[in-house]
N, C-alpha and C positions, 0 to 999 in steps of 0.2 A: 488427397486423399490419404489419409491415413496410413503408419506399419500400424502390427498387431500393438510392437510392443511400443509405442510413439507416446507424450503422457495427451493426456487431454487440454487441459489447463495448464499454459508454463508458467514459470513466473520469474521474471527480470528481475535482477536492483543493483541498482548503485551501487557499488562499494562505496560514496563518498553518502554516503546517504547515514551510514551508520555510524557511528563514531561509541565509548566507551571510553569512561566517569567515573573513578573510585566506588569500579567495579559496580560498577550498570550499565547498561545501554539502552543508545539512545538513536533516532532518526529524525534526520532533517525532510524537511518537505518547500516545496520551490518557492511554499509562501516564506520562508526564512522559519519558517515554524520549527522548533524543535522542540520531541514528544516521550515520551516517558517519564521517568529512569524505567526498564522493563530488565528484570531480574540475570539474563540472559540475551545474546543474539535473538533465538528460531524466537526466543515471546516478540521478539521487539520486530524481526523478518512478518511474522504470524500479524501484531498491531501493525502495521505499515500493510500490509496486504486485506485488514477487515479497511483502513484509512481508506482507501487507493478506491475498493469496491462501495461504501460509502458515499466518496465525491459522486462517481461515477450512477452509485442512485438519486443522487440529488440534482446532478447534469439531464439526465433521462427527466424526472419529475418536470426540471423548465420545460424545457424542451417540448413536453405532452403538454402543460401548462400554451406553451406559447401557439403552441400548432392548435391549441383546442379554441383561441378567438374569432 
């Protein structure tokens, strides 16, 4: 049960996923790939969210394909 003031969607970021170089921001993934550059950390965080949702969507699509065989 959620409290009235609880957020429905939570974002968890590991501090070490984000780094800055030459006034640009990047994030790293488990696959050791660096993504960027982005103009700010909040933009890098948004892009990480998009990346993660895309990866989850791909995994779900593969799971669906496997289940339909």
